[in-house]
N, C-alpha and C positions, 0 to 999 in steps of 0.2 A: 625777308635775305634769305636768298634760294644758297644754301655753304655747296662747297666742293673742297669732297676730303680727297687726301695724302692716303697709298695703303699703311703706313706708319697711324697714320688718325684714322681711319677704319676701323682698325685691329684693336686700336685706346680705346673706342668708342661701344664695340664689342663688350671690350674689357673690362668695361665701366662699370655696363648695364649689370654684368652678369657676377661681377664679384662687389660693387657698392653695391645698387642700384636690387642685386638678388631679384635678377631675372634671369631663368633657367638657359640654357643654351639651346634648350633643345627648344623652347618657346620662341627666341628669334629665329629660327631655321624654319619653326614649322610657319613662320607669319610669314617672312620673306616666297615661300613656297609656294601656299597658299595664295599672297599675292601674285606671285607668275598668275598661277593658276587660272585667275581670274582673270590675268588681260588673257590668255592664250586660249580661252573661254570665250573674250569678245572677238576676239580675233576669229574666233572657229564660226559665230555667232552672224560675224559681219561677212563674211567668208559666200559671195554664191555658190548656189548648190550646184557641185558639176564646174564649176566655176574650172579656171585654166591654172596651173600652178606656175612658178617662175618658169625663163626658161634656162635649159642646164647652164652651169658654169660659165654663165654669162660677165664682163669685163668687167672688175671690178670697179676703173674707170666712171667716174660721170652717168653714170647708175642715178643718181637722187640729184634732184633742184634743190630739194629743204632737208634736212636732217632735226624735225622738230622735238624736242620734250615734251614729254606730258608727265604730269605727280599728279600719279592714282592710290590719295589717302583715303580712300574706301570703296569696295565693292561697286560699281555702277550696278546698271541694268541687269536683273539676270539673263545668264543665256541661253538660249534652247536648248533641252535635256529630252533624252540624251545627246552629246555634239558627235556629230556626222563628223568626227575626223580622222583618219589615222596617224597618228603620232609617235615618230621616235625620241627618245628621248639620250642621248650618249653623255653618261655619266664617267667621270674621271673618280680614283678611291677615294680622294678628299672632302672637304668638307662641302665643296660645290657641286661635287659628286649626291650629297647628299642633301643639299638642296634643290636640286633633280630627282631624286628620288620620292622629297613631298610633290614637290609637282604631278610626277607619274599619277602617285595615291587618291591625289585631288582628283584629277584628270583621270583614273579607272573610273573612280566612284560617281561621277555627274557622267558617265557610259559611250568617252570614248575608246578606242583598240589605239592601244599602249603597248607597247615594247622597249622597256630598258633594252641599251645594250652596255653592256660595262669592259672600258678599255684596263679593263687589269681583272686580278680575279679575288671572286668575294670577298677571299680569307686575310687580304689585304685591306679591306675597308672596317675604318675602325671607329671607334666610338659616338657621336652622335652619326653620324653617318652612320651606321651600322645598322642603328636601330633603327633609321628612314629604311634601309636596304631592307631589313628584314621581313617588318612592318607590309611592305609595297608585296614583296615574294610571300605572304602569306596570306596576305589576301587577294590573291593567286595572280598577281601582276607577272608575268613574262619578263626573265631579266636571262641576256644572253652573254657570257664573260666573251673577253675577246681581249689573251692580252697578248706580250708580244709574243711574234711567231706567229698567233693567230693566223687565220686566211683573210683578207680585205672585206675577199667576197660576201664575208656572211653578213658585214655593214653595207655594203655597195644594194644587196639583197634587200636590207631592209628599207634602204632609203626609196628605191626605186616605187616602191608603192606608198611612202609618206604623203602628206600633204602639208604637214609639217614634222621643221627638226628642230629639237631641244639641245644647245651645247651644253653642257651643266662640265664640261672636264677640269676645267683650270677654273679658277676666281681672282680676284686680286693679288696673289701671295707670291703670283709667278714669276722669276727675277731672274728667269735662265732663259735660254733658247732653247726650245723642243725640239725635238729631236725621236730619230727610231722612229718604230710604229705609230707613232699621236700623229707625227707629220704627213703619215700614208690616210690616217682616222680623219682630221683634217680635209687633204684633197678630197677625201670621197664626200664628206661635208658639203662641201666646196661647190663638186663638182652637181649636187643634186637639182631633184626642180623642188625642191617642199620649200617650202615657206623658212626660213633659217631665223632661229629663238636664241639669242645668246643669253643665259643670265649668268647676274653683275656687272659683268665684261667679258669684253669676247675672248676666248680663248687664244693666247699666243700675243694677245695685244698685252703693253708694260701696265701700270694701273697708275703708273705715276708720271713715267715720260710719253705714254702714249704714242710710242713706236712699235714696232711687230716686233716681238723673238722671234724672228725667224718665220716656219709657218703661223698661219692667224686666221681663223673664222671671221669670213665673212657673213656678218649679221643681216639679216632687210629689219630686223629689232632686237633689242638688247631691255631687259627686262631688270634693274640692277636697285639694289636693295639697299632703304636706305638714305644715302645722298648717292649725288654725283660722285663723280673719278676724277679726279685730273686727265684720266688717261682718256677714256671721253671726248673729250671738249679738247682735242688735238687737231688738226686737218685730219692723221692719220685713225686717231681715233673716232674722228666723225663717218671716214670713209667704211672705218670697219662695224662701226656700232650700230649702223641706219638708225633710223628710232625708237629715243630713249625714252622706256616710262619708269616713271620713279617709283615702289610700293615703299608703302611703311612698315614699319617692324614693330611697331605695335608698343611704342616706349615714346613718350614728349622728350625731345631733341634738346628743346635749349638749356636745360641742367647741364646734359651728358656734354653737350657742344661748348657750353663755359667751362669745361675741364680738359676735354680732349682739342680744341680748337680746329680751325681750317685753316684752309690755303688758299682759299677762293672764292667769289662772288660771284654770282651771274647779274648781268646787269637787267631787274627788273624793269620792265615798261614804268608801273605802276609806281616804282618808285624816285625811279631818274624824272619821269613828270611833277615830279615836285621840286626838280631843281628850277623848274622852269615857273616866272613872277608874271602876273596879269602887264602891261605896262600901262602907267597912269594914261590919263588922255591928254595932257598937255606937255608930253613928249617932244623933243627934238632928234634932228640927226644925229649931232654929237653925241648928244646924252644916248640916243640907243646907241653907240657903238662905234670907236673911231676905229678904223685897221689900217692897219700898210702894209700892205704885199711887197715885197721885195722878192723879181720871180724874174724870171725871162730872158729871153740874148736870142738873136739874129737866128731862125731855125726853130727855135723850140717858145715862140708865142703861143702857141694853146694852153700848154704850161699854167703860166701866168696868166691868162682868162678865165681857165675854169676857177685856179683862187680865187682868182678878185670874184667873179661871179658868185658862186657858192657860197662866198663870204657875205652879200649882200643879200642872198638867197633865205639865209641863219639869221638875218636881223640885225647884222649891221646897218646903219644910218647914214657910215658915210667910208666911202671904198676907195683910199690912193694905191694902183698901181706906181712901185718905183723903178724902173730899168733903166737898161744902154742906151743910149742918143737913140742911133740907128733903130733899135726894138720900138722904142718906147713912141717914135717916125710913124709906123706899122700900127703898134696896137693903137691909135690916137684916132686914125681913120676907120676901126673897128670896129668902137664901145662909145658907148654912152652915159652908162650911169657910173663908168667909174670911170675920177681921173686920174692922171698921171703926173708924171714926176721924171726928171732926169739924174740917172747917178752921173759924176763925173771920174772917169777913168783914171785923170789925170790928178785929184782929187775927191778921194771917196769919201773919206771920213768928215769933211766937212760937207761935202756934196749931200751927205745920210745927213747929216745932224739938224740942217733946215727941215727935212721932210721928215724927221722922229719928234720934231716938237706938239704936243697936243694929243701923239697916238695914245688908246689906253693898249693895241695888243699891234704885235709882226707876226707877220706870216711870210718865214725867211728860204727859199733853195729851191722851189720847182722852176725846168731849162733856166738857172740861172746861170750856168758853167762854172768851170772849174779852176780858170788862169787867176793870175795873180791877182789883177781886179778883184775875180770872185773872193776870193779867199782873202780882200784885205774887209769887204764890204763884210763880209762872214763874219769874221772875228770884231770888226765896232760893232754888230748891233748885239749878235747873242755873247758875247761875252763882255759889253762895257754898257749893254745900254740895262736901264734899270727895271724895264717891265718885264711884261708878260711877253717869249718869242714863241712861237711855234716854228719847230725847225725840221725840214723836211729835203727827203732828194741831193742836191748838189752840195745842200748846207751840210747834210750830216756828212757825207763823204767829203769833206774838209776837215775832219778831225778824225777822219784814219789815221792809227802814228800818234793822236796826241790825245785818242779820247777825255783821258784823266783832264785837260784843259775844264773841259765840261763842267766841273765840280766845282769849279772856283768862280763859274759865271754868276757878273751882278742879274739880281731879277730875280725870275724866275723859268724855266724852258722846259717843254712840253717838244720831244723828239717823238719823229711818226715813222719809225723805219717800216720798210717790211722787211723780209728777213737774208735778203742778199745785203741789205744798208746795214743791217743790223753784224752779219756776217763779218764784213770789212771793220765795223767798228770793233770790234771784239778778237779783230785776228783772227777770226775760225770761218769758214766756207756757208750760204748758206743752208746747206743739206743738215750739217751740223745742231745750224738752230731749228729744223725743225723737228732734231732727232728729240730733242730735248726743250722744247718752248720757254716756260714750265724756270727749269733751271737758267738759262740762256737769257731770258726778260729780269731776273732776277741779278745776273752778272751786272748788267746792263745799266741797275738803279743803281746801284754799291756803286759800280764803278764812276757815275756819271752824276750821281746823285738829282737825276732831272725825274720829273712823270714818262713814261715812255709805253707809248704805242705799239703796237707790234703785228700789225695788219699780217694779213690770210686767212684761212677760214676759220674761223675761232677767235677773232682778235682779241687778245689781249693789251688790261690797261694795268701798268704797275705805278706805284707809288711811293715815294723815298721813305713814304712811315713803315711800310710792309707791306701796303693793304693790296691784292691783285681782283680786278675785277674782269669775266670774261662777257664774250657778247656768243648766245645760243641768235640767233639772228643773221640774219642775211644768207647769200645763197653766191652757187657760182656764176651770175649776171655778173658780179663784182666785177671781176677777171677781164677787166676792159680797159681803157687806154683813158687814164685822167681822172682815174677813180680814184687815186691817193689825194692827185694835187682836191678833189675836190672837199676830200674829206679832213686834209690843212684847212681851209677857209672856212669852215661848218665850227670846225675848231675856236679858229680864233676868233670868227664872230661873236660865240656865244661864250667865250673869254673873257668879252668883255661887261657881261652880268655876272659872269659867273666865277667862282675860286677853278685852279688851273686842273683841280684834279676832277671836279664837275663835269667842267666843258669837256677834258677830253673822253670822258665816261657816257656826257649825254652825246657830243659827236658820233663816238661811236657809235651810239645806237639807232641815233636818228639816221647815218650812213645807212647802217644795213638794212634798215625798218620801210628804207626805203625802195631796196632791192628786191624786196620779199613784197613788197603793194605792187611793183611793175611786176615782176613775175608772175603773180597771182591773179593782175590783171590780161594778161598777153597767155599767160601759161606756157613759158618760155623760160628757157636758162642760158639765154646767151640774147646778145642782137640789142642790148643796155648799154644808151652810148651815158659818158661820164655829162654833161649836159641832162641830161635828165634826170640825172641822180639827184642835184641841184634847185631843178624845178619840180621837186614833190618835197621838196624838204618842208618850207612853209604848212602844206597839212598834214606832215607827218610830225611836226611841233603844236601844231593845235590838239590833235589828237592826246599826244602826248599829255598836253598838258592837263585836258576835260579828265585823263583818266588818273593824273597826282590829284585834283580838284577832289576828284570823286569817293581817293583813298581817301583826303583830311587828314 
């Protein structure tokens, strides 16, 4: 389990460790700062001597193909000392600044050229942060005060010669837009050539919603303390945080998490691998999984074919594509492994009942259309059929303005919207969904009673029992037409042998890992075709199954 905590839960975690477990707050701050210093030391050691620094002021969009997360449970191999790097640490006057002073002290002890720029007056630094401020200064560390009204040129000059800049201005507690001279401080950090490392969370990123609060630091790496935070696992969070390193706070987590809880879990390949069970030698196609795909219409046949093809690649033994007569004629001349069935527009319900017999799962929606006949087909299957339905695309749109009807559906429902579709379902914009993905997906589950898969960077899977899973796999190559149709087919196939929560979670991870494998093989972050995702699915499943078996 890799837990993800909210702002309040992380605050409660620290409070419980300090008050109930009698771990001094100074120890937690020291462990956090020392862990961050270990990560930075490793970065320095890995940096080519005299190697180029990053391009100044580079664009935030599209600058990385993947956003890996690394857990640092103990220091790795020692870096070469003394550290050959100039490091500027920009500290706020609160506890995040205190973490920065701990980092500064450790890097100073390891021989780095360290300067701290304090974004306020030293007299404003109190408590544990003040103790670490004084320790750094009294050990000979250089600290420059940069309060409101002071020339920003001082910081700019320091950053011009820096190899690394550490953002220790605000931690997870920030819940208001950044204003005043701190906007200029952050602009200076984002414009410099130094590799930027944020402590706990990039300053200006909301730890809960994952949205920028006005100005925000654009980090190359983020060293987060104890546990992942919700805000790091959103599209904006991933963009701003860069590579995420999780460092241990030096306390056993299970006991405390049992008391304070957590908001989500990262989809762990080793754990998800246990969902897959090897087939018996005598398995036949009907037992392997019988999927009905209700999709496609004239001019929108590609989506239907991709969904059906993906279901086969994910292990369904039998896939039937039910569509409108004119679409069926075109598809029959193009597919070999998929059977076809016709939906009679004049008698939608009866024609569907005939093809629903014996099906394990129905995938419905991709390219189906939004006319009256399509709405009748959607209502008949989604609301009245008592099996598992994976509802996507046009089938989701059919419930705009009446999403509550889904709560009364027979059987089980998995919704797979992208932000725009979920926005229409909830009566808001796609942008509003992106500003609070975790909150909006919870609203959708409450409204519909369904399992909801919110697609996008850091895809979420939310269950009616309150559990939420997040995929940290995947990369921008998935931004390709038909990618979502493939995911629908994968989930439908897996739903033949798994409960819907596992099928949705495993489907999301398989889909994402296929894209990561393709990007690793090609070195590209674009150009992936949806059909290529499906082709890689069997190999990804085999790898997950092996990892699950090794885990035991």
